[in-house]
N, C-alpha and C positions, 0 to 999 in steps of 0.2 A: 570666587563663584558667585551667580547672579542668584536673584530671587527664585525665577522659574527651576532652575537646576536644583537650587536647595531645597523646594518643595518635591522635585521629581527624586531625589536623591533620599530625602526621607522617607518616601511614600514606597519606594522600590529597593531601598537598600543598596543602592548600586556602590557606595563605598566601603560597604561592610566586607569585609576580608575573609572572615570564616562564615561558613553556611550556618553554624549552629547559633551565629551572632544575630542572625536574621528574626525581626520577631513576626507572632502569628500573624499580625495585619500585614506587613511587608510581603509576607508568603501568598495571602490571599490576594494582593493587589498583584502580584507579580502572576498570580494565576489567571487571574480576570484579563490583564494585559497580555499574557502569550495565548490565552483563548482568543482573543481580539484579532491578534495579529495574525494566529494560524487561520482563522476563519478568511481573512483577507489573502492569505496566501494560497489556501485551497481555492478562492474565487480566482485568483490569476492562473494556477496551475491548472490542469485539466480534470474536468469534473470527473472523469472515469476513475483515477486512481483510487478513489474511495468507493467504488462501487465493484464490479465484477471485476476484482484484481488478477493481475497476473504477478507471478512471482517478482517481475522488475516492479510494478507497484507495491506489493506487499514490503518488498526491502525497505523502498521509500519511506511508508507509514511505519515501519519499525524503528527507523531513525530519525524520524520526527520526533517521535515520539520519546526516544530517548533524548534527544537535545532539547526538546521542552521541557521536559520533567528535572533536566540538571538546569536550566535557566529559572524554573520555578524554585527549585529547593537550593538553588544558591552555590551548588557544587560545581558551578563554571562560570563565566562571565556573563552576564546576561544578557547585553546587546550582542556581544561575539556569538552566544548560540543561536539569537534569532537571526542575525545574519548568515550563519552558516545553513540554519534551515532553509534560507531565502535561496542561498545557492544551490542547494542540493534540489529545490523544488523547480528553480530554472533550468539546471540541469538537466532534469526528468524532461521539464517539458520541451528543452531542446532536442534531446536524444527521440522523443515522441514524436515531434515536428519531422525530424530527417528520416525517421522509421516509416512516416507514411510512405515514402516514395521509394524507400529502397526496403525490397523484401530481404535482403542480406542481412542488412541492420535491423530489420524487426524481427527475424529468425533469432539473430545473436542475443539479442535485449529481452526477447519477451516468449522465445521458445516457437513451438509449432504444433498443431494438432496431430494427433495420432488415430487414424480410423482402426477402432476394436471391432465393428461388425459391418460385416458387408454383404448384402444378400441372405440375410438370415444366417451367415456363419460369423462364429466368432475368431476371431485372428489370435489365437492363444499365443502365439510370439509376441504381438503388440501388447497383450495384457501383461505377460512377463515382465517386458521391456518399463513397461508403465508402473511397474510393482505393484498391480492389480491383481484380484484374486477373482474367481467365477463369483464367489457370494457378493465381492463390490460390484460386479458389473451387474448383478441380477438386481441388486439394491437401488441402484441407479436407473436402470432400466424401468423398474416398478414405479419408481418417483418420478419418472415421465409418463406412467400410464400402461406400461407394456409388460404382458406378463412372461414372455418368454424371446430369446433372440429372434427366432424364426418369424417374428411378428415385425422385424426391423429391417428396413431397407439399407440404414446405414446409422451407426452410431458412432461418434468422436469424442475422445478426451481432448477436450477444448484447451487452450494455451491458459485460460484461467483456473483449470482444474476441474471444471464441470463436464459432465457429460451430456452430450446433446444427442437426441434422437430424430430420425426420419421415419415415419412408420411406413409398413409395406402398401 
């Protein structure tokens, strides 16, 4: 093992076989490295997956968190965890890229919007299908500055789970 490899191993505890054998300093260095690597990965991936996330985006964030925590805590191999995270972000990017021009693929991985109110009339079947109560809809409408459904030209439950409103 060369001098650089020895320093990296000592700093990150790469040769440690049990997570409980990592020192506090090694765990902290791992946290910093994972943080910097994840920032780079997010810059590589599409920025939106951390914004108004669809279920497709949220699943990626959950898995990234799980893999990153395992890399930091030493319960999984450090480099392998970061590599797996990169592959998942790459896969997410590719699926998103191909979904741009494929409505079928986009609907499959990201879902579709649901019209909840049309012309001031609430679609109660759509509410049931979305597992929303009338109170949920009323709250979402109020958050959009609307007091009642009859003030709404159209309200949709978007793929992100947010309700968007077009007023009459």
